[in-house]
KEKOL-444174 format. One record per residue (C-alpha): residue in three letters; x, y, z. Coordinates in Angstrom, 3 decimals. Example, Ala and Ser with C-alpha at 12.3 -4.5 7.8 and 13.67 -1.06 7.14 Angstrom:
% KEKOL-444174
+------+----------+----------+----------+
| resn |       c1 |       c2 |       c3 |
+------+----------+----------+----------+
|  ALA |   12.300 |   -4.500 |    7.800 |
|  SER |   13.670 |   -1.060 |    7.140 |
+------+----------+----------+----------+
This chain:
% KEKOL-444174
+------+----------+----------+----------+
| resn |       c1 |       c2 |       c3 |
+------+----------+----------+----------+
|  MET |  -27.955 |    0.945 |    3.603 |
|  LYS |  -24.614 |   -0.642 |    2.749 |
|  LYS |  -22.816 |   -3.681 |    4.998 |
|  TRP |  -19.461 |   -3.273 |    6.818 |
|  VAL |  -19.422 |   -6.347 |    4.634 |
|  LYS |  -19.197 |   -4.599 |    1.343 |
|  ARG |  -19.053 |   -6.909 |   -1.477 |
|  SER |  -15.352 |   -6.806 |   -2.476 |
|  ILE |  -14.900 |   -6.174 |   -6.072 |
|  GLY |  -11.617 |   -6.152 |   -6.572 |
|  ALA |   -9.748 |   -8.917 |   -4.763 |
|  ALA |   -8.960 |  -12.372 |   -6.146 |
|  LEU |  -10.030 |  -11.827 |   -9.511 |
|  LEU |   -9.977 |  -14.511 |  -12.175 |
|  ALA |   -8.720 |  -13.525 |  -15.391 |
|  VAL |  -10.442 |  -11.740 |  -17.846 |
|  THR |  -11.924 |  -13.468 |  -20.711 |
|  ALA |  -12.890 |  -11.356 |  -24.049 |
|  VAL |  -16.741 |  -12.606 |  -23.430 |
|  GLY |  -18.642 |   -9.481 |  -22.463 |
|  LEU |  -15.738 |   -7.399 |  -23.237 |
|  THR |  -16.256 |   -6.739 |  -27.024 |
|  ALA |  -19.581 |   -4.899 |  -26.880 |
|  CYS |  -19.232 |   -2.113 |  -29.898 |
|  GLY |  -20.676 |    0.667 |  -27.797 |
|  SER |  -23.675 |    2.505 |  -29.054 |
|  LYS |  -25.533 |    1.763 |  -31.918 |
|  SER |  -26.662 |    4.558 |  -34.204 |
|  ALA |  -27.636 |    4.268 |  -38.071 |
|  SER |  -26.933 |    7.533 |  -39.545 |
|  ASN |  -30.901 |    8.107 |  -40.270 |
|  SER |  -31.816 |    7.135 |  -36.498 |
|  ASP |  -32.003 |    9.999 |  -33.721 |
|  VAL |  -33.363 |    7.078 |  -31.398 |
|  PRO |  -29.179 |    5.723 |  -30.656 |
|  THR |  -29.327 |    2.686 |  -28.034 |
|  LEU |  -26.562 |    3.939 |  -25.479 |
|  LEU |  -24.210 |    1.156 |  -24.147 |
|  MET |  -24.161 |    0.961 |  -19.812 |
|  TYR |  -22.081 |   -0.848 |  -17.595 |
|  GLN |  -23.364 |   -1.849 |  -14.784 |
|  ILE |  -22.090 |   -3.631 |  -11.575 |
|  GLY |  -24.068 |   -6.709 |  -10.374 |
|  ASP |  -26.730 |   -9.671 |  -11.481 |
|  LYS |  -28.825 |   -8.578 |  -14.438 |
|  PRO |  -32.596 |   -9.100 |  -12.867 |
|  LYS |  -34.403 |  -11.862 |  -14.473 |
|  ASN |  -37.081 |  -10.000 |  -15.993 |
|  TYR |  -34.654 |   -7.816 |  -17.740 |
|  ASP |  -36.189 |   -7.455 |  -20.708 |
|  THR |  -39.880 |   -6.647 |  -19.616 |
|  LEU |  -37.989 |   -3.701 |  -17.331 |
|  ILE |  -35.405 |   -2.266 |  -19.843 |
|  ALA |  -38.851 |   -2.537 |  -22.445 |
|  LYS |  -40.789 |   -0.398 |  -20.479 |
|  THR |  -37.652 |    1.857 |  -19.425 |
|  ASN |  -36.800 |    2.775 |  -22.937 |
|  LYS |  -40.084 |    4.253 |  -23.698 |
|  ILE |  -39.830 |    6.547 |  -21.274 |
|  LEU |  -36.537 |    7.295 |  -22.586 |
|  GLU |  -37.052 |    7.743 |  -26.251 |
|  LYS |  -39.909 |    9.849 |  -25.183 |
|  ASN |  -37.723 |   11.916 |  -23.144 |
|  ALA |  -34.002 |   11.318 |  -24.073 |
|  LYS |  -34.493 |   10.382 |  -28.096 |
|  ALA |  -32.152 |    7.900 |  -26.736 |
|  LYS |  -32.649 |    3.910 |  -25.521 |
|  ILE |  -30.360 |    1.912 |  -23.402 |
|  LYS |  -29.065 |   -1.447 |  -23.754 |
|  ILE |  -27.566 |   -2.172 |  -20.152 |
|  GLN |  -24.785 |   -4.999 |  -19.768 |
|  TYR |  -24.183 |   -5.897 |  -16.244 |
|  ILE |  -20.530 |   -7.487 |  -14.561 |
|  GLY |  -20.687 |   -9.479 |  -11.748 |
|  TRP |  -19.566 |   -7.682 |   -8.347 |
|  GLY |  -16.080 |   -9.794 |   -8.199 |
|  ASP |  -15.350 |   -8.736 |  -11.962 |
|  TYR |  -16.307 |   -5.154 |  -12.076 |
|  THR |  -13.003 |   -3.471 |  -11.300 |
|  GLN |  -10.529 |   -5.843 |  -13.280 |
|  LYS |  -13.002 |   -5.844 |  -16.341 |
|  MET |  -13.812 |   -2.227 |  -16.203 |
|  SER |   -9.937 |   -1.593 |  -16.123 |
|  VAL |   -9.587 |   -3.547 |  -19.145 |
|  ILE |  -11.985 |   -1.282 |  -20.874 |
|  VAL |  -10.963 |    1.777 |  -20.037 |
|  SER |   -7.272 |    0.555 |  -20.995 |
|  SER |   -7.668 |   -0.858 |  -24.150 |
|  GLY |  -10.397 |    2.168 |  -25.084 |
|  GLU |  -13.142 |    0.235 |  -26.049 |
|  LYS |  -16.904 |    2.165 |  -26.594 |
|  TYR |  -19.191 |    2.543 |  -24.517 |
|  ASP |  -21.586 |    5.156 |  -23.285 |
|  ILE |  -22.552 |    5.409 |  -20.019 |
|  ALA |  -21.019 |    3.046 |  -17.043 |
|  LYS |  -20.818 |    2.773 |  -13.615 |
|  ALA |  -17.302 |    4.630 |  -12.259 |
|  ASP |  -14.431 |    2.621 |  -11.543 |
|  ASN |  -11.389 |    4.382 |   -9.836 |
|  TYR |  -12.917 |    7.822 |  -10.591 |
|  ALA |  -10.669 |   10.348 |   -9.705 |
|  VAL |   -7.467 |    7.710 |  -11.493 |
|  ASN |  -10.100 |    7.396 |  -14.411 |
|  ALA |  -11.149 |   10.851 |  -14.589 |
|  GLN |   -7.702 |   12.604 |  -14.556 |
|  LYS |   -6.456 |    9.939 |  -17.464 |
|  GLY |   -9.248 |   11.237 |  -19.182 |
|  ALA |  -11.077 |    8.501 |  -19.658 |
|  TYR |  -14.412 |   10.350 |  -18.742 |
|  THR |  -16.405 |   12.991 |  -20.160 |
|  ASP |  -15.988 |   16.337 |  -18.219 |
|  LEU |  -19.775 |   17.198 |  -17.161 |
|  THR |  -19.173 |   20.379 |  -15.687 |
|  LYS |  -21.176 |   22.187 |  -18.699 |
|  LEU |  -22.854 |   19.462 |  -19.982 |
|  LEU |  -25.283 |   18.098 |  -16.523 |
|  PRO |  -26.448 |   21.828 |  -15.651 |
|  LYS |  -27.592 |   22.211 |  -19.776 |
|  TYR |  -28.883 |   18.857 |  -20.809 |
|  ALA |  -29.846 |   17.054 |  -17.238 |
|  PRO |  -31.107 |   20.158 |  -15.352 |
|  THR |  -33.489 |   18.868 |  -13.214 |
|  ALA |  -31.355 |   15.838 |  -11.631 |
|  TYR |  -28.108 |   18.644 |  -11.531 |
|  LYS |  -30.137 |   21.033 |   -9.773 |
|  ASP |  -31.422 |   18.572 |   -7.073 |
|  LEU |  -27.976 |   16.737 |   -6.211 |
|  ASP |  -26.746 |   17.339 |   -2.202 |
|  PRO |  -24.432 |   19.846 |   -3.004 |
|  ALA |  -22.082 |   16.996 |   -0.890 |
|  TYR |  -21.943 |   15.475 |   -4.613 |
|  ILE |  -20.543 |   18.032 |   -6.391 |
|  LYS |  -17.969 |   19.272 |   -4.063 |
|  GLY |  -17.283 |   15.714 |   -3.437 |
|  ASN |  -16.763 |   14.482 |   -7.058 |
|  LYS |  -14.708 |   17.319 |   -8.541 |
|  VAL |  -11.782 |   16.167 |   -9.846 |
|  ASP |   -9.085 |   19.338 |  -10.400 |
|  GLY |  -12.109 |   21.506 |  -10.120 |
|  LYS |  -14.340 |   19.462 |  -12.823 |
|  LEU |  -17.110 |   17.216 |  -12.237 |
|  TYR |  -16.859 |   14.162 |  -14.451 |
|  THR |  -19.781 |   12.293 |  -12.683 |
|  MET |  -23.490 |   12.004 |  -12.571 |
|  PRO |  -23.953 |   11.129 |   -9.055 |
|  ILE |  -27.102 |    9.627 |   -7.259 |
|  ASN |  -28.733 |   11.138 |   -4.948 |
|  GLY |  -29.058 |    9.291 |   -1.785 |
|  ASN |  -27.572 |    8.332 |    1.621 |
|  VAL |  -25.378 |   11.996 |    0.940 |
|  TYR |  -24.035 |   10.683 |    4.700 |
|  ALA |  -22.828 |    7.573 |    6.478 |
|  GLN |  -23.135 |    6.540 |   10.297 |
|  GLN |  -21.973 |    3.212 |   11.715 |
|  VAL |  -24.033 |    1.733 |   13.828 |
|  VAL |  -24.347 |   -1.681 |   15.892 |
|  SER |  -27.478 |   -3.597 |   14.909 |
|  PHE |  -29.055 |   -6.594 |   17.286 |
|  ASN |  -31.471 |   -9.014 |   16.296 |
|  LYS |  -34.664 |   -8.117 |   18.334 |
|  LYS |  -35.522 |  -11.318 |   18.949 |
|  TYR |  -32.791 |  -12.003 |   21.009 |
|  LEU |  -33.415 |   -8.676 |   22.577 |
|  ASP |  -36.519 |   -9.734 |   23.958 |
|  LYS |  -35.835 |  -13.492 |   24.526 |
|  TYR |  -33.564 |  -12.458 |   27.225 |
|  ASN |  -34.832 |   -9.166 |   28.098 |
|  ILE |  -32.213 |   -6.902 |   27.107 |
|  ASP |  -32.299 |   -2.925 |   26.712 |
|  VAL |  -29.641 |   -1.256 |   24.267 |
|  SER |  -31.499 |    1.862 |   24.589 |
|  LYS |  -28.386 |    4.131 |   26.006 |
|  ILE |  -25.663 |    2.209 |   24.050 |
|  ASN |  -23.859 |    4.835 |   22.393 |
|  SER |  -20.244 |    3.485 |   22.009 |
|  TYR |  -18.385 |   -0.102 |   21.950 |
|  LYS |  -17.472 |    0.266 |   25.609 |
|  ASP |  -21.391 |    0.209 |   26.055 |
|  LEU |  -21.621 |   -2.282 |   24.778 |
|  GLU |  -19.769 |   -4.660 |   27.217 |
|  ASP |  -22.748 |   -5.522 |   29.659 |
|  THR |  -25.052 |   -6.417 |   26.759 |
|  PHE |  -21.984 |   -8.501 |   25.202 |
|  ALA |  -21.527 |   -9.900 |   28.910 |
|  LYS |  -25.474 |  -10.652 |   29.406 |
|  PHE |  -26.317 |  -12.562 |   25.890 |
|  HIS |  -23.003 |  -14.415 |   25.943 |
|  SER |  -23.405 |  -16.204 |   29.389 |
|  ALA |  -26.999 |  -17.155 |   27.918 |
|  ASP |  -26.406 |  -17.871 |   24.347 |
|  LYS |  -23.161 |  -19.292 |   23.593 |
|  LYS |  -24.290 |  -20.859 |   20.652 |
|  VAL |  -24.946 |  -17.969 |   19.020 |
|  LEU |  -22.187 |  -16.077 |   17.930 |
|  THR |  -22.186 |  -12.626 |   19.722 |
|  PHE |  -20.561 |   -9.745 |   17.813 |
|  SER |  -20.345 |  -10.914 |   14.156 |
|  THR |  -16.976 |   -9.654 |   12.622 |
|  GLY |  -15.157 |  -10.572 |    9.655 |
|  PRO |  -11.833 |   -9.450 |    7.551 |
|  THR |  -13.265 |   -6.519 |    6.402 |
|  PHE |  -14.525 |   -5.252 |    9.233 |
|  HIS |  -13.685 |   -1.871 |   10.594 |
|  ILE |  -14.770 |    0.312 |   13.638 |
|  GLY |  -16.773 |    3.204 |   13.397 |
|  SER |  -14.783 |    6.785 |   14.656 |
|  ASP |  -15.040 |   10.509 |   14.207 |
|  LEU |  -11.848 |    9.970 |   12.068 |
|  ASP |  -12.419 |   10.237 |    7.863 |
|  PHE |   -9.782 |    8.559 |    5.879 |
|  VAL |   -8.255 |   10.388 |    3.158 |
|  ILE |   -8.051 |    7.344 |    0.638 |
|  ASP |  -10.192 |    4.762 |    2.472 |
|  GLN |  -10.332 |    2.687 |    6.156 |
|  ASP |   -7.279 |    0.438 |    4.015 |
|  TYR |   -4.698 |    3.378 |    4.419 |
|  PRO |   -3.584 |    4.734 |    7.783 |
|  PHE |   -4.373 |    8.552 |    6.816 |
|  ALA |   -6.944 |   10.228 |    8.555 |
|  VAL |   -8.341 |   13.705 |    9.778 |
|  ASN |  -11.039 |   14.163 |   12.768 |
|  ALA |  -14.214 |   14.820 |   10.685 |
|  VAL |  -15.746 |   16.302 |   14.081 |
|  ASN |  -13.355 |   18.817 |   15.245 |
|  LYS |  -12.757 |   19.753 |   11.605 |
|  GLY |   -8.876 |   18.547 |   11.542 |
|  LYS |   -6.423 |   20.347 |    9.409 |
|  LYS |   -3.756 |   17.628 |   10.042 |
|  ILE |   -3.154 |   14.408 |    8.339 |
|  ILE |   -2.719 |   11.889 |   10.910 |
|  ASN |   -2.089 |    8.229 |   11.208 |
|  PRO |   -5.458 |    6.812 |   13.234 |
|  TYR |   -3.733 |    4.171 |   14.851 |
|  ASN |   -1.771 |    6.547 |   17.403 |
|  ASP |   -5.162 |    8.573 |   18.207 |
|  ALA |   -6.038 |    7.875 |   21.410 |
|  LYS |   -9.356 |    7.573 |   21.041 |
|  TYR |   -9.405 |    5.168 |   18.029 |
|  LYS |   -6.572 |    3.088 |   19.894 |
|  GLU |   -9.011 |    2.904 |   23.028 |
|  THR |  -11.682 |    1.465 |   20.627 |
|  LEU |   -9.464 |   -1.023 |   19.313 |
|  ARG |   -8.481 |   -1.963 |   22.915 |
|  THR |  -12.279 |   -2.782 |   23.699 |
|  MET |  -12.821 |   -4.780 |   20.469 |
|  HIS |   -9.750 |   -7.027 |   21.813 |
|  ASP |  -11.111 |   -7.208 |   25.336 |
|  TYR |  -14.020 |   -8.462 |   23.805 |
|  TYR |  -12.216 |  -10.704 |   21.529 |
|  GLN |  -10.690 |  -12.227 |   24.630 |
|  LYS |  -14.049 |  -12.947 |   26.252 |
|  GLY |  -14.881 |  -14.713 |   23.531 |
|  TYR |  -17.821 |  -12.330 |   22.349 |
|  ILE |  -15.775 |  -11.869 |   18.932 |
|  ALA |  -15.201 |  -15.373 |   16.968 |
|  LYS |  -11.594 |  -16.864 |   17.375 |
|  ASP |  -10.950 |  -16.655 |   13.686 |
|  ALA |  -12.453 |  -13.284 |   12.971 |
|  ALA |   -9.590 |  -11.804 |   10.978 |
|  THR |   -9.636 |  -14.566 |    8.523 |
|  ASP |  -13.343 |  -16.312 |    9.019 |
|  ASN |  -15.292 |  -15.066 |    5.923 |
|  THR |  -18.589 |  -17.121 |    7.229 |
|  ASP |  -21.792 |  -15.379 |    5.536 |
|  ARG |  -24.290 |  -14.870 |    8.037 |
|  PRO |  -27.274 |  -13.834 |    6.436 |
|  LEU |  -29.192 |  -10.264 |    7.881 |
|  SER |  -31.900 |  -12.422 |    7.461 |
|  GLY |  -30.587 |  -15.297 |    9.882 |
|  ASP |  -30.458 |  -15.922 |   13.979 |
|  THR |  -26.703 |  -16.776 |   13.610 |
|  TRP |  -26.082 |  -13.625 |   15.301 |
|  PHE |  -26.864 |  -11.563 |   18.070 |
|  ALA |  -24.934 |   -7.952 |   16.965 |
|  ARG |  -23.614 |   -6.811 |   13.938 |
|  GLN |  -22.289 |   -3.939 |   12.532 |
|  GLU |  -23.729 |   -1.734 |    9.804 |
|  THR |  -24.053 |    1.633 |    7.975 |
|  GLN |  -26.802 |    3.676 |    7.958 |
|  GLY |  -28.060 |    6.671 |    5.757 |
|  PRO |  -30.756 |    8.982 |    5.536 |
|  PHE |  -32.699 |    6.787 |    2.806 |
|  ASP |  -32.554 |    3.919 |    5.164 |
|  TYR |  -35.077 |    5.626 |    7.264 |
|  GLY |  -32.889 |    4.436 |   10.859 |
|  ASP |  -33.926 |    0.656 |   10.691 |
|  HIS |  -36.704 |    0.503 |    8.901 |
|  GLN |  -34.531 |   -0.509 |    5.389 |
|  LEU |  -32.463 |   -2.949 |    7.559 |
|  SER |  -35.567 |   -4.690 |    8.661 |
|  GLN |  -37.417 |   -4.724 |    5.722 |
|  THR |  -34.366 |   -6.193 |    4.054 |
|  ALA |  -33.450 |   -8.914 |    6.749 |
|  GLY |  -37.078 |   -9.548 |    6.977 |
|  GLN |  -37.163 |   -9.550 |   10.852 |
|  GLN |  -36.815 |   -6.816 |   12.950 |
|  ILE |  -33.153 |   -5.028 |   14.113 |
|  VAL |  -32.745 |   -2.479 |   16.317 |
|  SER |  -29.378 |   -0.301 |   16.022 |
|  ARG |  -27.394 |    1.817 |   18.425 |
|  PRO |  -24.906 |    4.671 |   16.980 |
|  MET |  -21.070 |    4.162 |   16.784 |
|  SER |  -20.145 |    7.268 |   14.760 |
|  PRO |  -21.267 |   10.456 |   13.464 |
|  ALA |  -23.419 |   11.366 |   10.426 |
|  VAL |  -20.686 |   12.388 |    8.067 |
|  LYS |  -20.906 |   13.508 |    4.675 |
|  THR |  -17.665 |   12.166 |    3.362 |
|  THR |  -15.847 |   11.802 |   -0.466 |
|  ALA |  -16.402 |    8.509 |   -0.071 |
|  GLN |  -20.077 |    8.722 |    0.032 |
|  ALA |  -20.526 |   11.331 |   -2.418 |
|  GLY |  -19.097 |    8.637 |   -4.630 |
|  MET |  -20.286 |    6.130 |   -3.664 |
|  TYR |  -22.320 |    5.427 |   -6.945 |
|  ASN |  -21.142 |    7.477 |  -10.078 |
|  TYR |  -22.520 |    7.376 |  -13.551 |
|  VAL |  -20.033 |    8.480 |  -15.965 |
|  VAL |  -20.343 |    9.177 |  -19.836 |
|  SER |  -17.208 |    7.361 |  -21.705 |
|  ASN |  -14.884 |   10.100 |  -23.577 |
|  ASN |  -15.094 |    7.894 |  -26.367 |
|  SER |  -18.985 |    7.783 |  -26.542 |
|  LYS |  -20.183 |    8.890 |  -29.750 |
|  ASN |  -23.264 |   10.709 |  -28.349 |
|  LYS |  -22.241 |   12.276 |  -25.372 |
|  VAL |  -25.243 |   14.558 |  -25.211 |
|  LYS |  -27.491 |   11.701 |  -25.769 |
|  ALA |  -25.834 |    9.777 |  -22.705 |
|  VAL |  -26.246 |   12.839 |  -20.425 |
|  LYS |  -29.635 |   13.545 |  -21.345 |
|  VAL |  -30.191 |    9.754 |  -20.505 |
|  LEU |  -29.070 |   10.186 |  -16.841 |
|  GLY |  -30.936 |   13.174 |  -16.453 |
|  VAL |  -34.086 |   11.483 |  -17.043 |
|  ILE |  -32.926 |    8.316 |  -15.617 |
|  ASN |  -32.423 |   10.441 |  -12.255 |
|  SER |  -35.246 |   12.404 |  -12.149 |
|  ASP |  -38.579 |   10.489 |  -13.649 |
|  PRO |  -40.495 |    9.052 |  -10.811 |
|  GLU |  -42.127 |    5.989 |  -13.264 |
|  LEU |  -38.831 |    5.117 |  -15.030 |
|  LEU |  -37.515 |    4.845 |  -11.121 |
|  ASN |  -40.240 |    2.895 |   -9.652 |
|  GLY |  -40.299 |    0.323 |  -12.556 |
|  LEU |  -36.474 |   -0.249 |  -12.027 |
|  VAL |  -36.216 |   -0.813 |   -8.413 |
|  TYR |  -39.837 |   -2.009 |   -7.783 |
|  GLY |  -40.180 |   -4.458 |  -10.732 |
|  GLU |  -43.182 |   -4.642 |  -12.896 |
|  LYS |  -45.579 |   -2.053 |  -12.871 |
|  GLY |  -49.202 |   -4.370 |  -11.853 |
|  LYS |  -47.594 |   -7.311 |  -10.619 |
|  ALA |  -44.931 |   -6.222 |   -8.206 |
|  TRP |  -46.737 |   -2.945 |   -7.448 |
|  LYS |  -49.250 |   -0.307 |   -7.427 |
|  TYR |  -50.092 |    3.216 |   -6.652 |
|  VAL |  -52.263 |    3.775 |   -3.870 |
|  ASP |  -53.299 |    7.037 |   -2.094 |
|  ASN |  -53.862 |    8.943 |   -4.869 |
|  ASP |  -50.139 |    7.922 |   -6.447 |
|  LYS |  -48.188 |    9.417 |   -3.655 |
|  ARG |  -47.284 |    6.020 |   -2.496 |
|  VAL |  -46.387 |    2.423 |   -4.068 |
|  LYS |  -47.945 |   -0.496 |   -2.202 |
|  LEU |  -45.705 |   -4.088 |   -2.967 |
|  LEU |  -47.151 |   -6.856 |   -4.456 |
|  LYS |  -47.215 |  -10.548 |   -4.299 |
|  GLY |  -44.804 |   -9.960 |   -7.404 |
|  TYR |  -42.343 |   -8.361 |   -5.850 |
|  LYS |  -39.473 |  -10.470 |   -4.760 |
|  GLU |  -35.770 |  -10.904 |   -5.178 |
|  ASN |  -33.762 |  -10.656 |   -8.459 |
|  TYR |  -36.948 |   -8.959 |  -10.262 |
|  HIS |  -35.771 |   -5.167 |   -9.715 |
|  SER |  -32.988 |   -2.842 |   -9.428 |
|  ALA |  -31.691 |   -1.578 |   -6.022 |
|  PRO |  -32.524 |    2.264 |   -5.337 |
|  TRP |  -28.177 |    3.097 |   -4.392 |
|  GLN |  -27.447 |    1.725 |   -7.529 |
|  THR |  -30.092 |    2.996 |   -9.866 |
|  GLY |  -31.290 |    6.719 |   -9.826 |
|  ASP |  -31.942 |    9.644 |   -7.227 |
|  ASN |  -33.799 |    8.116 |   -4.041 |
|  ASN |  -35.624 |   11.252 |   -3.506 |
|  LYS |  -37.526 |   10.371 |   -6.726 |
|  ILE |  -38.610 |    7.378 |   -5.988 |
|  THR |  -41.805 |    6.728 |   -4.718 |
|  LEU |  -42.015 |    5.911 |   -1.247 |
|  THR |  -43.934 |    2.679 |    0.104 |
|  THR |  -46.665 |    2.790 |    2.527 |
|  ASP |  -44.760 |    1.605 |    5.843 |
|  VAL |  -42.686 |    4.962 |    5.241 |
|  THR |  -44.256 |    7.673 |    7.294 |
|  ASP |  -44.487 |   11.557 |    6.875 |
|  GLN |  -42.527 |   11.574 |   10.127 |
|  MET |  -39.897 |    9.671 |    8.825 |
|  ILE |  -39.600 |   11.591 |    5.519 |
|  GLN |  -39.521 |   15.012 |    8.374 |
|  GLU |  -36.819 |   12.978 |   10.468 |
|  ARG |  -34.863 |   11.883 |    6.992 |
|  LYS |  -34.584 |   15.812 |    6.174 |
|  ASP |  -33.822 |   16.960 |    9.696 |
|  ASN |  -31.192 |   14.117 |    9.670 |
|  ILE |  -29.423 |   15.448 |    6.347 |
|  ASP |  -29.727 |   18.911 |    7.572 |
|  LYS |  -27.614 |   17.972 |   11.457 |
|  SER |  -24.821 |   15.597 |    9.551 |
|  ILE |  -21.180 |   16.575 |    9.314 |
|  ASP |  -19.354 |   17.746 |    6.268 |
|  SER |  -16.273 |   16.461 |    6.609 |
|  PRO |  -13.129 |   18.871 |    5.962 |
|  ILE |  -11.723 |   16.294 |    3.583 |
|  LEU |  -15.014 |   16.493 |    1.438 |
|  GLY |  -13.731 |   16.624 |   -2.351 |
|  PHE |  -10.614 |   16.338 |   -0.771 |
|  GLN |   -8.699 |   13.850 |   -3.535 |
|  PHE |   -4.983 |   12.853 |   -3.171 |
|  ASN |   -2.968 |   12.474 |   -5.819 |
|  THR |   -0.482 |    9.804 |   -5.406 |
|  LYS |    1.845 |    9.793 |   -8.590 |
|  ASN |    4.952 |   11.241 |   -6.547 |
|  VAL |    4.641 |    8.373 |   -3.647 |
|  LYS |    3.186 |    5.257 |   -5.927 |
|  THR |    5.872 |    2.694 |   -4.558 |
|  GLU |    5.555 |    3.980 |   -1.037 |
|  MET |    1.629 |    3.295 |   -1.229 |
|  THR |    1.961 |    0.062 |   -2.357 |
|  ASN |    4.829 |   -0.750 |    0.073 |
|  ILE |    2.151 |    0.868 |    2.897 |
|  SER |   -1.068 |   -0.867 |    1.403 |
|  ASN |    1.194 |   -4.382 |    1.875 |
|  VAL |    2.262 |   -3.421 |    5.656 |
|  MET |   -1.512 |   -2.685 |    6.580 |
|  ASN |   -2.495 |   -6.106 |    4.728 |
|  LYS |   -0.583 |   -7.704 |    7.198 |
|  TYR |   -2.137 |   -6.012 |   10.503 |
|  MET |   -5.381 |   -4.528 |    9.974 |
|  ALA |   -7.893 |   -7.302 |   10.138 |
|  GLY |   -6.302 |   -8.081 |   13.025 |
|  LEU |   -6.468 |   -5.080 |   14.438 |
|  GLN |   -9.927 |   -3.631 |   13.457 |
|  THR |  -11.600 |   -7.414 |   14.767 |
|  GLY |   -9.501 |   -7.181 |   18.119 |
|  THR |   -7.728 |  -10.428 |   17.567 |
|  SER |   -4.630 |   -8.862 |   18.122 |
|  ASP |   -3.382 |   -6.578 |   21.024 |
|  PRO |   -2.877 |   -3.020 |   20.012 |
|  ASP |   -0.785 |   -2.208 |   22.265 |
|  THR |    1.857 |   -4.630 |   21.317 |
|  THR |    0.913 |   -4.764 |   17.622 |
|  ILE |    0.714 |   -0.961 |   16.921 |
|  PRO |    4.653 |   -0.318 |   17.207 |
|  LYS |    5.376 |   -3.031 |   15.257 |
|  MET |    2.969 |   -2.351 |   12.413 |
|  ASN |    4.012 |    1.544 |   12.846 |
|  LYS |    7.750 |    0.383 |   12.431 |
|  GLU |    7.085 |   -1.537 |    9.381 |
|  LEU |    4.956 |    1.285 |    8.282 |
|  LYS |    8.348 |    3.812 |    8.524 |
|  LYS |   10.283 |    1.824 |    6.620 |
|  ALA |    7.231 |    1.283 |    3.744 |
|  GLY |    7.696 |    5.390 |    3.393 |
|  TYR |    4.940 |    6.218 |    5.737 |
|  ASP |    6.494 |    9.690 |    6.440 |
|  LYS |    7.256 |   10.839 |    2.216 |
|  VAL |    3.353 |   10.099 |    1.870 |
|  GLN |    2.079 |   11.528 |    4.506 |
|  LYS |    4.365 |   14.678 |    4.272 |
|  GLU |    3.126 |   15.012 |    0.306 |
|  MET |   -0.589 |   14.729 |    1.417 |
|  GLN |   -0.492 |   17.012 |    3.905 |
|  LYS |    0.981 |   19.363 |    1.431 |
|  GLN |   -1.696 |   18.763 |   -1.063 |
|  TYR |   -4.008 |   18.878 |    1.697 |
|  ASP |   -2.944 |   22.294 |    2.758 |
|  GLU |   -3.140 |   23.755 |   -0.257 |
|  PHE |   -6.876 |   22.463 |   -0.687 |
|  LEU |   -7.171 |   24.051 |    2.644 |
|  LYS |   -5.920 |   27.449 |    1.208 |
|  ASP |   -7.959 |   27.334 |   -1.798 |
|  GLY |  -10.959 |   27.321 |    0.321 |
|  LYS |  -11.882 |   23.911 |   -1.710 |
|  ASN |  -13.266 |   22.710 |    1.550 |
+------+----------+----------+----------+
């Protein structure tokens, strides 16, 4: 489960200091067959890191003849610090990829096309094909992706305590337009609680998949296997949803300062009635969301379940091209993404204190020692299929997960990587225009019927037509080659 308000990894960063960036890569004595590999991870270091890594390394030493040392870089600092690490040629072994396609093309990452099948065969074999297709750069694979939420679906999630309190039924809601009666009923009953929580990084769900990301106005219709790159803000259905959002804004369902408001409204709190979330198959419907919130959440779909390049690259492990232990690094990734005991220890915490096996080791029961900051998140650790499930995940939920993956849609641009080298200036100009208008349009603050024409005029001046033409040319080649 990923919230629409994902932690921004690249904005307003402080100047990079030398602290933490001077690690000298893997430590390997000439007499030793068990090197300690340096791995960069994004996020906060678990408070019981020493205990977790010691148990992890026992398994790695046995099965990969290597150990790892994980160096954590904060959410807000990762992009800039990894940029410095890559550009300086600093030695490391494994990392969470940053700017994956660009850095792969620059030669910063090791080509794993042949190494993964050879040295991490189980982990590679068990990958959903969308991960391989979605991560190929110029026909080569430079990553060991984490097998997890291979598709994404936008949902509007409701705080069940308010549904019960005001006797509101949301079972028939399947679009933003369908929210009207529900929002009206709640807003009239309780004006102290925000009806629909949005914010500056909010984006509506749709049938579209975006070539780069939703911050750039280039998309295709994922449901209809679109072959044309379009401006989503000119798409009739997309524009109608923006009109609906503007209507909700005018009626007071959305905060007046939504386009600039960064107020934290925790999932576990009671300051919101509805919010938008992103769900995937390993969220088991609202199960993971409710577990994270510590209260019951009820969600309704706002977009189809689509396998996209963005989802395929949600968490990519890469091996540095400067690593002196490339094969060992691949073996380590193979074990991390295939060994249940190792994964359970990282994502649940210390065995015996945070969790224990039950049902003949087929399930995990969480204990009192399971708490925040004492374990890692599954989506950034390893193959979610290999993590032993908790007792509250039923066989029916597992079957539904499998069925939902089978029913999900492959985006027509899955695996398409746009090369921006001929339009770098125009891309920067377009980004500047979108930064000016996007939050207002997405949150409903701005009237789309008056704002979009202004924005399009500025986009044209910024070089939109040139970028769209170059993008369409590359996409046509992608389609012609049968890579889709």
